A tleap script that builds the chain and sets N, CA, C and O, in Angstrom:
source leaprc.protein.ff14SB
mol = sequence {
  NMET LYS LYS ILE ILE ILE ILE ASN GLY PRO
  ASN LEU ASN LEU LEU GLY LYS ARG GLU PRO
  GLU VAL TYR GLY ASN THR ASP PHE GLU THR
  PHE PHE SER THR LEU LYS SER GLU PHE PRO
  ASP MET GLU LEU SER TYR TYR GLN SER ASN
  SER GLU GLY GLU ILE ILE ASP LYS LEU GLN
  GLU THR GLY PHE THR PHE ASP GLY ILE VAL
  LEU ASN ALA GLY ALA TYR THR HIE THR SER
  LEU ALA ILE ALA ASP ALA ILE ARG SER ILE
  ASN ALA PRO VAL VAL GLU VAL HIE ILE SER
  ASN VAL PHE ALA ARG GLU SER TYR ARG HIE
  HIE SER TYR LEU SER ALA ALA CYS LYS GLY
  CYS ILE VAL GLY PHE GLY LEU LYS SER TYR
  SER LEU ALA VAL SER SER PHE CGLN
}
set mol.1.N position { 168.473 63.012 134.533 }
set mol.1.CA position { 167.173 63.528 134.369 }
set mol.1.C position { 167.134 64.975 133.783 }
set mol.1.O position { 167.736 65.887 134.349 }
set mol.2.N position { 166.476 65.154 132.734 }
set mol.2.CA position { 166.465 66.406 132.143 }
set mol.2.C position { 165.466 67.319 132.879 }
set mol.2.O position { 164.401 66.957 133.379 }
set mol.3.N position { 166.044 68.708 132.860 }
set mol.3.CA position { 165.308 69.698 133.621 }
set mol.3.C position { 164.498 70.628 132.585 }
set mol.3.O position { 165.120 71.306 131.768 }
set mol.4.N position { 163.206 70.637 132.637 }
set mol.4.CA position { 162.531 71.460 131.691 }
set mol.4.C position { 161.591 72.328 132.523 }
set mol.4.O position { 160.964 71.850 133.468 }
set mol.5.N position { 161.508 73.479 132.199 }
set mol.5.CA position { 160.737 74.492 132.761 }
set mol.5.C position { 159.552 74.996 131.781 }
set mol.5.O position { 159.817 75.229 130.601 }
set mol.6.N position { 158.381 75.145 132.231 }
set mol.6.CA position { 157.272 75.655 131.491 }
set mol.6.C position { 157.009 77.036 132.073 }
set mol.6.O position { 156.790 77.256 133.265 }
set mol.7.N position { 157.055 77.923 131.119 }
set mol.7.CA position { 156.904 79.303 131.389 }
set mol.7.C position { 155.665 79.902 130.659 }
set mol.7.O position { 155.678 80.001 129.432 }
set mol.8.N position { 154.551 80.321 131.431 }
set mol.8.CA position { 153.342 80.854 130.856 }
set mol.8.C position { 153.242 82.270 131.156 }
set mol.8.O position { 153.598 82.755 132.230 }
set mol.9.N position { 152.762 82.910 130.208 }
set mol.9.CA position { 152.715 84.436 130.204 }
set mol.9.C position { 151.251 84.907 130.600 }
set mol.9.O position { 150.538 84.180 131.292 }
set mol.10.N position { 150.874 86.001 130.192 }
set mol.10.CA position { 149.753 86.854 130.658 }
set mol.10.C position { 148.544 86.037 130.596 }
set mol.10.O position { 148.350 85.284 129.642 }
set mol.11.N position { 147.753 86.145 131.531 }
set mol.11.CA position { 146.317 85.620 131.554 }
set mol.11.C position { 146.143 84.106 131.643 }
set mol.11.O position { 145.031 83.586 131.736 }
set mol.12.N position { 147.323 83.397 131.610 }
set mol.12.CA position { 147.273 81.899 131.516 }
set mol.12.C position { 147.119 81.366 132.990 }
set mol.12.O position { 146.917 80.178 133.240 }
set mol.13.N position { 147.233 82.359 133.947 }
set mol.13.CA position { 146.799 81.934 135.406 }
set mol.13.C position { 145.269 81.785 135.476 }
set mol.13.O position { 144.693 81.336 136.467 }
set mol.14.N position { 144.662 82.188 134.371 }
set mol.14.CA position { 143.114 82.116 134.597 }
set mol.14.C position { 142.537 80.948 133.773 }
set mol.14.O position { 141.326 80.858 133.571 }
set mol.15.N position { 143.543 79.941 133.242 }
set mol.15.CA position { 143.035 78.793 132.544 }
set mol.15.C position { 141.996 78.112 133.408 }
set mol.15.O position { 142.159 78.005 134.623 }
set mol.16.N position { 140.903 77.642 132.765 }
set mol.16.CA position { 139.834 76.905 133.422 }
set mol.16.C position { 138.613 77.873 133.744 }
set mol.16.O position { 137.468 77.472 133.956 }
set mol.17.N position { 139.016 79.204 133.752 }
set mol.17.CA position { 138.094 80.184 134.001 }
set mol.17.C position { 137.803 81.158 132.765 }
set mol.17.O position { 136.689 81.601 132.484 }
set mol.18.N position { 138.931 81.404 132.108 }
set mol.18.CA position { 139.048 82.394 131.033 }
set mol.18.C position { 138.577 81.746 129.752 }
set mol.18.O position { 139.147 80.698 129.447 }
set mol.19.N position { 137.695 82.168 129.008 }
set mol.19.CA position { 137.240 81.731 127.756 }
set mol.19.C position { 137.178 80.213 127.605 }
set mol.19.O position { 137.882 79.735 126.715 }
set mol.20.N position { 136.489 79.443 128.294 }
set mol.20.CA position { 136.680 77.931 128.322 }
set mol.20.C position { 136.451 77.356 126.942 }
set mol.20.O position { 136.989 76.299 126.613 }
set mol.21.N position { 135.603 78.087 126.073 }
set mol.21.CA position { 135.303 77.570 124.702 }
set mol.21.C position { 136.706 77.698 123.915 }
set mol.21.O position { 136.899 76.971 122.940 }
set mol.22.N position { 137.550 78.495 124.279 }
set mol.22.CA position { 138.947 78.449 123.576 }
set mol.22.C position { 140.044 77.835 124.279 }
set mol.22.O position { 140.953 77.300 123.644 }
set mol.23.N position { 140.035 77.869 125.620 }
set mol.23.CA position { 141.050 77.438 126.332 }
set mol.23.C position { 140.744 76.147 127.210 }
set mol.23.O position { 141.683 75.573 127.761 }
set mol.24.N position { 139.507 75.710 127.339 }
set mol.24.CA position { 139.145 74.575 128.095 }
set mol.24.C position { 138.750 74.884 129.497 }
set mol.24.O position { 138.773 76.039 129.921 }
set mol.25.N position { 138.407 73.922 130.181 }
set mol.25.CA position { 137.886 74.003 131.645 }
set mol.25.C position { 139.027 73.619 132.694 }
set mol.25.O position { 138.792 73.640 133.902 }
set mol.26.N position { 140.054 73.328 132.264 }
set mol.26.CA position { 141.160 72.782 133.322 }
set mol.26.C position { 142.115 73.877 133.607 }
set mol.26.O position { 142.661 74.545 132.729 }
set mol.27.N position { 142.305 74.042 135.010 }
set mol.27.CA position { 143.240 74.948 135.310 }
set mol.27.C position { 144.730 74.411 135.216 }
set mol.27.O position { 144.922 73.196 135.266 }
set mol.28.N position { 145.686 75.211 135.093 }
set mol.28.CA position { 146.998 74.753 134.688 }
set mol.28.C position { 147.624 73.971 135.790 }
set mol.28.O position { 148.385 73.054 135.482 }
set mol.29.N position { 147.377 74.243 137.076 }
set mol.29.CA position { 147.986 73.446 138.081 }
set mol.29.C position { 147.487 72.118 138.181 }
set mol.29.O position { 148.263 71.226 138.525 }
set mol.30.N position { 146.254 71.856 137.918 }
set mol.30.CA position { 145.607 70.398 137.738 }
set mol.30.C position { 146.362 69.768 136.582 }
set mol.30.O position { 146.862 68.653 136.730 }
set mol.31.N position { 146.467 70.421 135.452 }
set mol.31.CA position { 147.059 69.882 134.331 }
set mol.31.C position { 148.498 69.591 134.509 }
set mol.31.O position { 149.039 68.597 134.024 }
set mol.32.N position { 149.135 70.534 135.258 }
set mol.32.CA position { 150.564 70.347 135.436 }
set mol.32.C position { 150.868 68.914 136.232 }
set mol.32.O position { 151.824 68.198 135.932 }
set mol.33.N position { 150.036 68.638 137.160 }
set mol.33.CA position { 150.266 67.489 137.872 }
set mol.33.C position { 150.108 66.205 136.930 }
set mol.33.O position { 150.882 65.255 137.043 }
set mol.34.N position { 149.151 66.219 136.070 }
set mol.34.CA position { 149.142 65.196 135.083 }
set mol.34.C position { 150.268 65.151 134.152 }
set mol.34.O position { 150.676 64.085 133.692 }
set mol.35.N position { 150.747 66.213 133.883 }
set mol.35.CA position { 151.993 66.350 133.007 }
set mol.35.C position { 153.223 65.726 133.617 }
set mol.35.O position { 154.040 65.048 132.995 }
set mol.36.N position { 153.268 66.027 134.902 }
set mol.36.CA position { 154.422 65.442 135.761 }
set mol.36.C position { 154.288 63.834 135.835 }
set mol.36.O position { 155.273 63.098 135.908 }
set mol.37.N position { 152.963 63.378 135.807 }
set mol.37.CA position { 152.828 61.976 135.778 }
set mol.37.C position { 153.226 61.302 134.506 }
set mol.37.O position { 153.750 60.188 134.495 }
set mol.38.N position { 152.969 61.993 133.448 }
set mol.38.CA position { 153.128 61.653 132.038 }
set mol.38.C position { 154.706 61.547 131.845 }
set mol.38.O position { 155.113 60.620 131.144 }
set mol.39.N position { 155.515 62.320 132.344 }
set mol.39.CA position { 156.859 62.437 132.160 }
set mol.39.C position { 157.599 62.179 133.345 }
set mol.39.O position { 158.348 63.098 133.674 }
set mol.40.N position { 157.589 61.084 134.138 }
set mol.40.CA position { 158.306 60.857 135.395 }
set mol.40.C position { 159.815 60.903 135.290 }
set mol.40.O position { 160.543 61.052 136.271 }
set mol.41.N position { 160.291 60.753 133.909 }
set mol.41.CA position { 161.830 60.770 133.779 }
set mol.41.C position { 162.325 62.197 133.576 }
set mol.41.O position { 163.464 62.455 133.187 }
set mol.42.N position { 161.404 63.098 133.863 }
set mol.42.CA position { 161.847 64.545 133.595 }
set mol.42.C position { 161.650 65.312 134.766 }
set mol.42.O position { 160.668 65.029 135.453 }
set mol.43.N position { 162.417 66.258 135.136 }
set mol.43.CA position { 162.193 67.263 136.295 }
set mol.43.C position { 161.526 68.505 135.598 }
set mol.43.O position { 162.087 69.360 134.912 }
set mol.44.N position { 160.267 68.410 135.915 }
set mol.44.CA position { 159.473 69.548 135.447 }
set mol.44.C position { 159.202 70.640 136.392 }
set mol.44.O position { 158.857 70.352 137.538 }
set mol.45.N position { 159.329 71.907 136.013 }
set mol.45.CA position { 158.937 73.066 136.933 }
set mol.45.C position { 157.996 74.031 136.155 }
set mol.45.O position { 157.900 74.041 134.928 }
set mol.46.N position { 157.356 74.791 136.953 }
set mol.46.CA position { 156.320 75.685 136.125 }
set mol.46.C position { 156.535 77.055 136.685 }
set mol.46.O position { 156.947 77.231 137.832 }
set mol.47.N position { 156.244 78.028 135.846 }
set mol.47.CA position { 156.380 79.453 136.324 }
set mol.47.C position { 155.424 80.182 135.448 }
set mol.47.O position { 155.329 79.873 134.260 }
set mol.48.N position { 154.685 81.170 135.993 }
set mol.48.CA position { 153.709 81.971 135.232 }
set mol.48.C position { 153.753 83.407 135.697 }
set mol.48.O position { 153.788 83.627 136.908 }
set mol.49.N position { 153.753 84.426 134.808 }
set mol.49.CA position { 153.838 85.847 135.143 }
set mol.49.C position { 152.943 86.544 134.087 }
set mol.49.O position { 152.872 86.205 132.905 }
set mol.50.N position { 152.311 87.503 134.638 }
set mol.50.CA position { 151.647 88.456 133.631 }
set mol.50.C position { 152.599 89.678 133.137 }
set mol.50.O position { 152.217 90.531 132.336 }
set mol.51.N position { 153.851 89.645 133.710 }
set mol.51.CA position { 154.697 90.764 133.339 }
set mol.51.C position { 155.806 90.314 132.326 }
set mol.51.O position { 156.429 89.261 132.461 }
set mol.52.N position { 155.999 91.204 131.298 }
set mol.52.CA position { 157.032 90.850 130.267 }
set mol.52.C position { 158.443 90.820 130.995 }
set mol.52.O position { 159.137 89.822 130.804 }
set mol.53.N position { 158.889 91.754 131.752 }
set mol.53.CA position { 160.125 91.768 132.333 }
set mol.53.C position { 160.431 90.511 133.251 }
set mol.53.O position { 161.566 90.040 133.336 }
set mol.54.N position { 159.297 89.988 133.952 }
set mol.54.CA position { 159.594 88.822 134.721 }
set mol.54.C position { 159.783 87.617 133.931 }
set mol.54.O position { 160.591 86.758 134.283 }
set mol.55.N position { 159.034 87.506 132.818 }
set mol.55.CA position { 159.249 86.405 131.889 }
set mol.55.C position { 160.665 86.473 131.323 }
set mol.55.O position { 161.270 85.413 131.167 }
set mol.56.N position { 161.231 87.610 131.008 }
set mol.56.CA position { 162.541 87.738 130.442 }
set mol.56.C position { 163.560 87.367 131.561 }
set mol.56.O position { 164.573 86.727 131.278 }
set mol.57.N position { 163.290 87.767 132.823 }
set mol.57.CA position { 164.170 87.440 133.953 }
set mol.57.C position { 164.192 85.899 134.085 }
set mol.57.O position { 165.254 85.303 134.263 }
set mol.58.N position { 162.999 85.262 133.995 }
set mol.58.CA position { 162.901 83.690 134.142 }
set mol.58.C position { 163.695 83.062 133.133 }
set mol.58.O position { 164.509 82.182 133.413 }
set mol.59.N position { 163.471 83.524 131.835 }
set mol.59.CA position { 164.273 82.994 130.744 }
set mol.59.C position { 165.726 83.007 130.899 }
set mol.59.O position { 166.437 82.062 130.558 }
set mol.60.N position { 166.231 84.280 131.509 }
set mol.60.CA position { 167.701 84.594 131.722 }
set mol.60.C position { 168.084 83.701 132.916 }
set mol.60.O position { 169.241 83.281 132.919 }
set mol.61.N position { 167.348 83.386 133.833 }
set mol.61.CA position { 167.709 82.733 135.058 }
set mol.61.C position { 167.664 81.171 134.767 }
set mol.61.O position { 168.414 80.521 135.495 }
set mol.62.N position { 167.023 80.541 133.961 }
set mol.62.CA position { 166.770 79.280 133.677 }
set mol.62.C position { 167.676 78.804 132.312 }
set mol.62.O position { 168.088 77.651 132.183 }
set mol.63.N position { 167.887 79.759 131.434 }
set mol.63.CA position { 168.323 79.454 130.195 }
set mol.63.C position { 169.618 78.969 130.089 }
set mol.63.O position { 170.037 78.631 128.982 }
set mol.64.N position { 170.392 78.876 131.194 }
set mol.64.CA position { 171.914 78.372 131.029 }
set mol.64.C position { 171.921 77.179 131.927 }
set mol.64.O position { 173.001 76.603 132.061 }
set mol.65.N position { 170.890 76.731 132.551 }
set mol.65.CA position { 171.071 75.687 133.603 }
set mol.65.C position { 169.955 74.560 133.359 }
set mol.65.O position { 170.034 73.464 133.913 }
set mol.66.N position { 168.906 74.907 132.489 }
set mol.66.CA position { 167.899 73.923 132.336 }
set mol.66.C position { 168.061 73.213 130.777 }
set mol.66.O position { 168.657 73.828 129.893 }
set mol.67.N position { 167.617 72.199 130.596 }
set mol.67.CA position { 167.754 71.378 129.303 }
set mol.67.C position { 166.868 71.891 128.369 }
set mol.67.O position { 167.138 71.839 127.169 }
set mol.68.N position { 165.713 72.442 128.836 }
set mol.68.CA position { 164.659 73.088 127.700 }
set mol.68.C position { 163.715 73.846 128.264 }
set mol.68.O position { 163.548 73.669 129.471 }
set mol.69.N position { 163.000 74.705 127.683 }
set mol.69.CA position { 162.170 75.581 128.027 }
set mol.69.C position { 160.873 75.451 127.140 }
set mol.69.O position { 160.970 75.433 125.913 }
set mol.70.N position { 159.646 75.361 127.787 }
set mol.70.CA position { 158.471 75.398 126.965 }
set mol.70.C position { 157.759 76.695 127.352 }
set mol.70.O position { 157.438 76.999 128.501 }
set mol.71.N position { 157.563 77.388 126.295 }
set mol.71.CA position { 157.083 78.817 126.582 }
set mol.71.C position { 155.713 79.217 125.848 }
set mol.71.O position { 155.624 79.159 124.621 }
set mol.72.N position { 154.698 79.608 126.631 }
set mol.72.CA position { 153.448 80.025 126.028 }
set mol.72.C position { 153.560 81.590 126.583 }
set mol.72.O position { 153.222 81.919 127.721 }
set mol.73.N position { 154.016 82.365 125.726 }
set mol.73.CA position { 154.093 83.857 126.124 }
set mol.73.C position { 152.756 84.590 125.971 }
set mol.73.O position { 152.785 85.814 126.101 }
set mol.74.N position { 151.589 83.989 125.710 }
set mol.74.CA position { 150.410 84.530 125.456 }
set mol.74.C position { 150.406 85.629 124.397 }
set mol.74.O position { 150.865 85.404 123.277 }
set mol.75.N position { 149.906 86.795 124.727 }
set mol.75.CA position { 149.755 87.886 123.895 }
set mol.75.C position { 151.139 88.543 123.488 }
set mol.75.O position { 151.279 89.192 122.451 }
set mol.76.N position { 152.117 88.317 124.383 }
set mol.76.CA position { 153.506 88.875 124.168 }
set mol.76.C position { 154.173 88.181 123.001 }
set mol.76.O position { 155.120 88.724 122.432 }
set mol.77.N position { 153.673 86.899 122.590 }
set mol.77.CA position { 154.006 86.381 121.276 }
set mol.77.C position { 154.033 87.200 120.209 }
set mol.77.O position { 154.946 87.164 119.385 }
set mol.78.N position { 152.956 88.067 120.137 }
set mol.78.CA position { 152.664 88.960 118.896 }
set mol.78.C position { 153.242 90.340 119.120 }
set mol.78.O position { 153.090 91.149 118.205 }
set mol.79.N position { 153.911 90.734 120.259 }
set mol.79.CA position { 154.319 92.078 120.520 }
set mol.79.C position { 155.706 92.204 120.940 }
set mol.79.O position { 156.317 93.257 120.753 }
set mol.80.N position { 156.296 91.083 121.557 }
set mol.80.CA position { 157.536 91.307 122.338 }
set mol.80.C position { 158.888 90.927 121.615 }
set mol.80.O position { 159.294 89.769 121.513 }
set mol.81.N position { 159.558 92.082 121.108 }
set mol.81.CA position { 160.943 91.723 120.633 }
set mol.81.C position { 161.822 91.404 121.720 }
set mol.81.O position { 162.741 90.606 121.535 }
set mol.82.N position { 161.611 92.018 122.981 }
set mol.82.CA position { 162.481 91.794 124.045 }
set mol.82.C position { 162.502 90.314 124.481 }
set mol.82.O position { 163.545 89.788 124.867 }
set mol.83.N position { 161.295 89.637 124.411 }
set mol.83.CA position { 161.356 88.203 124.774 }
set mol.83.C position { 161.985 87.379 123.683 }
set mol.83.O position { 162.571 86.328 123.941 }
set mol.84.N position { 161.858 87.881 122.408 }
set mol.84.CA position { 162.539 87.112 121.290 }
set mol.84.C position { 164.074 87.320 121.463 }
set mol.84.O position { 164.840 86.402 121.170 }
set mol.85.N position { 164.514 88.456 121.913 }
set mol.85.CA position { 165.949 88.693 122.141 }
set mol.85.C position { 166.406 87.773 123.266 }
set mol.85.O position { 167.439 87.115 123.143 }
set mol.86.N position { 165.684 87.719 124.312 }
set mol.86.CA position { 166.044 86.932 125.528 }
set mol.86.C position { 166.157 85.426 125.104 }
set mol.86.O position { 167.090 84.748 125.535 }
set mol.87.N position { 165.314 84.957 124.353 }
set mol.87.CA position { 165.367 83.580 123.814 }
set mol.87.C position { 166.679 83.350 122.945 }
set mol.87.O position { 167.280 82.277 123.005 }
set mol.88.N position { 167.095 84.386 122.143 }
set mol.88.CA position { 168.195 84.286 121.372 }
set mol.88.C position { 169.454 84.282 122.167 }
set mol.88.O position { 170.526 83.838 121.758 }
set mol.89.N position { 169.219 84.864 123.448 }
set mol.89.CA position { 170.475 85.188 124.380 }
set mol.89.C position { 170.849 83.885 125.238 }
set mol.89.O position { 171.931 83.848 125.823 }
set mol.90.N position { 170.057 82.950 125.300 }
set mol.90.CA position { 170.296 81.835 126.221 }
set mol.90.C position { 170.609 80.592 125.471 }
set mol.90.O position { 170.461 80.546 124.250 }
set mol.91.N position { 171.076 79.497 126.228 }
set mol.91.CA position { 171.568 78.396 125.477 }
set mol.91.C position { 170.453 77.281 125.483 }
set mol.91.O position { 170.457 76.420 124.603 }
set mol.92.N position { 169.594 77.297 126.380 }
set mol.92.CA position { 168.444 76.147 126.445 }
set mol.92.C position { 167.591 76.412 125.214 }
set mol.92.O position { 167.271 77.545 124.854 }
set mol.93.N position { 167.207 75.169 124.528 }
set mol.93.CA position { 166.165 75.358 123.446 }
set mol.93.C position { 164.880 75.738 123.964 }
set mol.93.O position { 164.548 75.398 125.099 }
set mol.94.N position { 164.107 76.440 123.190 }
set mol.94.CA position { 162.803 76.924 123.656 }
set mol.94.C position { 161.753 76.455 122.575 }
set mol.94.O position { 161.930 76.665 121.375 }
set mol.95.N position { 160.647 75.805 123.084 }
set mol.95.CA position { 159.614 75.430 122.287 }
set mol.95.C position { 158.386 76.370 122.560 }
set mol.95.O position { 157.869 76.414 123.677 }
set mol.96.N position { 157.960 77.081 121.557 }
set mol.96.CA position { 156.777 78.044 121.669 }
set mol.96.C position { 155.571 77.111 121.665 }
set mol.96.O position { 155.522 76.152 120.895 }
set mol.97.N position { 154.609 77.394 122.520 }
set mol.97.CA position { 153.388 76.732 122.568 }
set mol.97.C position { 152.182 77.634 122.630 }
set mol.97.O position { 152.196 78.712 123.224 }
set mol.98.N position { 151.130 77.143 121.987 }
set mol.98.CA position { 149.861 77.869 122.058 }
set mol.98.C position { 148.766 76.928 122.147 }
set mol.98.O position { 148.658 75.987 121.360 }
set mol.99.N position { 147.930 77.165 123.112 }
set mol.99.CA position { 146.653 76.163 123.430 }
set mol.99.C position { 145.758 76.195 122.196 }
set mol.99.O position { 145.422 75.163 121.615 }
set mol.100.N position { 145.403 77.356 121.835 }
set mol.100.CA position { 144.525 77.414 120.643 }
set mol.100.C position { 145.292 77.529 119.322 }
set mol.100.O position { 146.498 77.775 119.304 }
set mol.101.N position { 144.578 77.347 118.248 }
set mol.101.CA position { 145.169 77.358 116.979 }
set mol.101.C position { 145.168 78.951 116.551 }
set mol.101.O position { 144.189 79.440 115.988 }
set mol.102.N position { 146.164 79.601 116.815 }
set mol.102.CA position { 146.299 81.059 116.687 }
set mol.102.C position { 145.959 81.470 115.136 }
set mol.102.O position { 145.459 82.564 114.875 }
set mol.103.N position { 146.243 80.593 114.226 }
set mol.103.CA position { 146.038 80.846 112.795 }
set mol.103.C position { 144.446 80.818 112.436 }
set mol.103.O position { 144.022 81.299 111.385 }
set mol.104.N position { 143.741 80.302 113.258 }
set mol.104.CA position { 142.309 80.244 113.167 }
set mol.104.C position { 141.499 81.300 113.897 }
set mol.104.O position { 140.273 81.268 114.002 }
set mol.105.N position { 142.346 82.298 114.422 }
set mol.105.CA position { 141.829 83.395 115.380 }
set mol.105.C position { 142.068 84.775 114.567 }
set mol.105.O position { 142.329 84.787 113.364 }
set mol.106.N position { 141.963 85.792 115.270 }
set mol.106.CA position { 142.173 87.093 114.876 }
set mol.106.C position { 143.484 87.171 114.007 }
set mol.106.O position { 144.427 86.408 114.214 }
set mol.107.N position { 143.492 88.099 113.056 }
set mol.107.CA position { 144.742 88.106 112.185 }
set mol.107.C position { 145.967 88.708 112.960 }
set mol.107.O position { 147.107 88.446 112.576 }
set mol.108.N position { 145.764 89.430 113.939 }
set mol.108.CA position { 146.984 89.841 114.655 }
set mol.108.C position { 147.582 88.767 115.386 }
set mol.108.O position { 148.746 88.880 115.770 }
set mol.109.N position { 146.895 87.709 115.626 }
set mol.109.CA position { 147.558 86.551 116.197 }
set mol.109.C position { 148.441 85.671 115.278 }
set mol.109.O position { 149.163 84.792 115.748 }
set mol.110.N position { 148.361 85.929 113.978 }
set mol.110.CA position { 148.948 85.171 112.936 }
set mol.110.C position { 150.478 85.282 112.924 }
set mol.110.O position { 151.160 84.425 112.363 }
set mol.111.N position { 151.047 86.409 113.585 }
set mol.111.CA position { 152.455 86.692 113.569 }
set mol.111.C position { 153.012 86.483 114.920 }
set mol.111.O position { 152.453 86.978 115.899 }
set mol.112.N position { 154.160 85.727 115.030 }
set mol.112.CA position { 154.907 85.526 116.186 }
set mol.112.C position { 156.247 86.047 116.014 }
set mol.112.O position { 156.990 85.656 115.113 }
set mol.113.N position { 156.626 87.096 117.037 }
set mol.113.CA position { 158.063 87.480 116.960 }
set mol.113.C position { 158.973 86.346 117.594 }
set mol.113.O position { 160.184 86.328 117.371 }
set mol.114.N position { 158.400 85.479 118.326 }
set mol.114.CA position { 159.233 84.480 119.053 }
set mol.114.C position { 159.549 83.345 118.190 }
set mol.114.O position { 160.581 82.751 118.503 }
set mol.115.N position { 158.853 82.861 117.090 }
set mol.115.CA position { 158.902 81.607 116.505 }
set mol.115.C position { 160.323 81.403 115.885 }
set mol.115.O position { 160.813 80.275 115.945 }
set mol.116.N position { 160.976 82.359 115.328 }
set mol.116.CA position { 162.207 82.417 114.635 }
set mol.116.C position { 163.145 82.208 115.566 }
set mol.116.O position { 164.189 81.743 115.107 }
set mol.117.N position { 163.121 82.425 116.906 }
set mol.117.CA position { 164.118 82.291 117.958 }
set mol.117.C position { 163.987 80.886 118.636 }
set mol.117.O position { 164.766 80.470 119.494 }
set mol.118.N position { 162.982 80.253 118.178 }
set mol.118.CA position { 162.588 78.945 119.099 }
set mol.118.C position { 163.048 77.681 118.160 }
set mol.118.O position { 163.250 77.685 116.946 }
set mol.119.N position { 163.143 76.690 119.013 }
set mol.119.CA position { 163.475 75.298 118.402 }
set mol.119.C position { 162.246 74.940 117.512 }
set mol.119.O position { 162.373 74.394 116.416 }
set mol.120.N position { 161.123 75.263 118.024 }
set mol.120.CA position { 159.807 74.825 117.297 }
set mol.120.C position { 158.579 75.486 117.814 }
set mol.120.O position { 158.641 76.216 118.804 }
set mol.121.N position { 157.496 75.265 117.200 }
set mol.121.CA position { 156.195 75.844 117.677 }
set mol.121.C position { 155.195 74.924 117.609 }
set mol.121.O position { 155.070 74.221 116.606 }
set mol.122.N position { 154.428 74.833 118.595 }
set mol.122.CA position { 153.129 73.841 118.697 }
set mol.122.C position { 151.902 74.592 118.844 }
set mol.122.O position { 151.780 75.386 119.777 }
set mol.123.N position { 151.011 74.409 118.024 }
set mol.123.CA position { 149.725 75.350 118.221 }
set mol.123.C position { 148.373 74.463 118.013 }
set mol.123.O position { 148.239 73.604 117.141 }
set mol.124.N position { 147.512 74.791 118.868 }
set mol.124.CA position { 146.091 74.306 118.433 }
set mol.124.C position { 145.790 73.020 119.092 }
set mol.124.O position { 144.665 72.585 118.845 }
set mol.125.N position { 146.554 72.289 119.896 }
set mol.125.CA position { 146.137 71.040 120.388 }
set mol.125.C position { 145.703 71.104 121.865 }
set mol.125.O position { 145.856 70.111 122.575 }
set mol.126.N position { 145.195 72.179 122.325 }
set mol.126.CA position { 144.775 72.364 123.688 }
set mol.126.C position { 145.978 72.252 124.680 }
set mol.126.O position { 147.113 72.641 124.406 }
set mol.127.N position { 145.648 71.743 125.728 }
set mol.127.CA position { 146.641 71.494 126.682 }
set mol.127.C position { 147.764 70.385 126.362 }
set mol.127.O position { 148.861 70.286 126.912 }
set mol.128.N position { 147.282 69.650 125.436 }
set mol.128.CA position { 148.124 68.575 125.025 }
set mol.128.C position { 149.452 69.132 124.154 }
set mol.128.O position { 150.448 68.473 123.853 }
set mol.129.N position { 149.186 70.465 123.857 }
set mol.129.CA position { 150.403 71.195 123.152 }
set mol.129.C position { 151.602 71.100 124.125 }
set mol.129.O position { 152.726 70.828 123.701 }
set mol.130.N position { 151.345 71.331 125.464 }
set mol.130.CA position { 152.345 71.278 126.389 }
set mol.130.C position { 153.089 69.784 126.355 }
set mol.130.O position { 154.316 69.717 126.276 }
set mol.131.N position { 152.358 68.741 126.412 }
set mol.131.CA position { 152.837 67.523 126.407 }
set mol.131.C position { 153.706 67.194 125.124 }
set mol.131.O position { 154.731 66.514 125.186 }
set mol.132.N position { 153.225 67.713 124.010 }
set mol.132.CA position { 154.019 67.542 122.761 }
set mol.132.C position { 155.419 68.306 122.894 }
set mol.132.O position { 156.492 67.841 122.508 }
set mol.133.N position { 155.252 69.441 123.448 }
set mol.133.CA position { 156.494 70.212 123.565 }
set mol.133.C position { 157.504 69.653 124.441 }
set mol.133.O position { 158.700 69.693 124.152 }
set mol.134.N position { 156.990 69.064 125.649 }
set mol.134.CA position { 157.805 68.384 126.581 }
set mol.134.C position { 158.486 67.161 125.920 }
set mol.134.O position { 159.688 66.937 126.055 }
set mol.135.N position { 157.658 66.393 125.206 }
set mol.135.CA position { 158.201 65.221 124.619 }
set mol.135.C position { 159.344 65.387 123.561 }
set mol.135.O position { 160.134 64.495 123.253 }
set mol.136.N position { 159.320 66.702 123.029 }
set mol.136.CA position { 160.438 67.127 122.113 }
set mol.136.C position { 161.902 67.106 122.819 }
set mol.136.O position { 162.960 67.063 122.192 }
set mol.137.N position { 161.786 67.141 124.150 }
set mol.137.CA position { 163.191 67.204 124.848 }
set mol.137.C position { 163.532 65.729 125.377 }
set mol.137.O position { 164.505 65.547 126.109 }
set mol.138.N position { 162.701 64.700 124.982 }
set mol.138.CA position { 163.159 63.433 125.325 }
set mol.138.C position { 164.325 62.829 124.601 }
set mol.138.O position { 164.728 61.707 124.907 }
savepdb mol mol.pdb
quit
């Protein structure tokens, strides 16, 4: 059974409340239950932090023992060289995920410091983006 962790960054703890026109009405805990049902052959875990250092710590903690990481770094995607360096430092492949289509939003969201360090990037499919990312580890 493959071990996959989903790591969510800043403000993603507010899914279901925050800008529902962009991010939808479902909180992540509810969606995570659905995701676990969708992938019963995988051991899925979930972590969320609003702090860049804690995200880096979690990448380092899981990046040598997990089979894959799904990362939605939120706004850190567009600012964090440190998270990109952490991704490059670990063995587990990382798939970058975004709920919204970042390329249809503000221009500062069009650049990711993380994408070049990741196995792939999935954007714009709502919460289904996570399902697509997890399925890439099957």
